[in-house]
PLY file of the C-alpha trace (Angstrom):
ply
format ascii 1.0
element vertex 112
property float x
property float y
property float z
element edge 111
property int vertex1
property int vertex2
end_header
184.52 190.65 392.02
188.10 190.99 390.31
189.07 194.40 389.08
191.37 194.97 386.01
194.59 195.40 387.81
194.84 191.80 389.04
193.08 192.71 392.25
190.00 190.84 393.48
187.62 192.72 395.90
186.86 190.77 399.10
183.65 190.86 400.99
184.32 189.41 404.52
181.61 188.78 407.21
183.10 188.24 410.67
180.69 186.15 412.88
181.65 186.61 416.53
180.47 185.19 419.76
179.54 187.94 422.16
177.90 185.66 424.87
179.03 185.62 428.41
180.71 182.21 427.67
183.73 183.97 426.21
184.55 185.32 429.61
184.02 181.94 431.48
186.92 179.98 432.60
189.59 182.54 431.33
192.94 182.30 433.03
193.74 184.95 435.60
195.26 188.05 433.90
193.86 187.14 430.48
190.99 189.15 428.83
189.32 186.97 426.27
187.39 189.90 424.96
190.47 192.01 424.39
192.21 189.09 422.72
189.15 188.68 420.26
189.25 192.37 419.54
192.83 192.44 418.79
192.62 189.49 416.53
189.82 191.11 414.58
191.68 194.38 414.27
194.69 192.53 412.91
192.53 190.59 410.48
190.91 193.87 409.19
194.31 195.41 408.49
196.69 195.05 405.61
196.88 193.20 403.27
193.16 194.07 403.13
192.50 197.47 401.36
189.27 198.70 402.71
187.36 201.31 400.69
184.12 201.93 398.87
185.54 200.31 395.61
187.87 197.84 397.46
187.40 195.29 400.19
184.46 195.34 402.54
184.04 193.84 406.11
180.74 193.25 408.03
180.42 191.84 411.48
177.68 189.80 412.84
177.44 189.28 416.69
175.50 186.68 418.53
174.64 185.55 422.00
171.15 184.22 422.65
170.28 185.80 419.20
172.24 187.37 416.51
172.38 190.84 414.96
174.31 192.76 412.30
176.83 194.96 414.29
177.81 196.65 411.02
177.19 195.55 407.36
179.47 195.57 404.35
178.72 199.22 403.31
178.40 200.86 406.72
182.11 201.11 407.47
184.40 201.47 404.49
187.65 202.54 406.01
190.08 200.69 408.29
189.53 203.23 411.05
185.72 202.84 410.83
185.99 199.02 411.04
188.29 199.19 413.97
185.75 201.56 415.78
183.16 199.09 414.98
185.27 196.26 416.46
186.15 198.25 419.44
182.42 199.01 420.25
181.55 195.27 420.04
179.31 194.49 423.02
179.72 191.54 425.36
176.44 190.40 426.37
174.93 187.87 428.73
173.14 184.61 427.87
173.23 181.58 425.76
175.60 180.97 422.81
173.25 180.55 419.79
175.90 179.57 417.02
173.19 178.63 414.55
171.61 182.05 414.66
175.03 183.74 414.15
176.11 181.65 411.24
172.62 181.92 409.54
172.62 185.81 409.83
176.27 185.75 408.51
175.01 183.75 405.43
172.14 186.12 404.92
174.48 189.09 404.87
176.57 187.34 402.19
173.45 186.24 400.13
172.12 189.87 400.15
174.98 190.93 397.83
173.24 189.12 394.97
0 1
1 2
2 3
3 4
4 5
5 6
6 7
7 8
8 9
9 10
10 11
11 12
12 13
13 14
14 15
15 16
16 17
17 18
18 19
19 20
20 21
21 22
22 23
23 24
24 25
25 26
26 27
27 28
28 29
29 30
30 31
31 32
32 33
33 34
34 35
35 36
36 37
37 38
38 39
39 40
40 41
41 42
42 43
43 44
44 45
45 46
46 47
47 48
48 49
49 50
50 51
51 52
52 53
53 54
54 55
55 56
56 57
57 58
58 59
59 60
60 61
61 62
62 63
63 64
64 65
65 66
66 67
67 68
68 69
69 70
70 71
71 72
72 73
73 74
74 75
75 76
76 77
77 78
78 79
79 80
80 81
81 82
82 83
83 84
84 85
85 86
86 87
87 88
88 89
89 90
90 91
91 92
92 93
93 94
94 95
95 96
96 97
97 98
98 99
99 100
100 101
101 102
102 103
103 104
104 105
105 106
106 107
107 108
108 109
109 110
110 111
């Protein structure tokens, strides 16, 4: 949706693998989980302008199944989104990419 001042509001759904496979075969001294969280924190920062009437971010996590970690309206400030990213669980089990993608699509479709 575009606002009058030449600014278009973004709705972003992050679909993130939280299965045990992201920890497998990582080089010594490298924490893949922290690399992922760091990337997501950077992605959620400027130039995005998070807020109730501005950009929104949701996060879907998946391992053997998918779940909404937070939706597009639960966390409306950068601090809230970063806290959500930092609390992202790393679980064990399979990597069910189709469940993650399908739930991410459902979150976007729920906006209609």
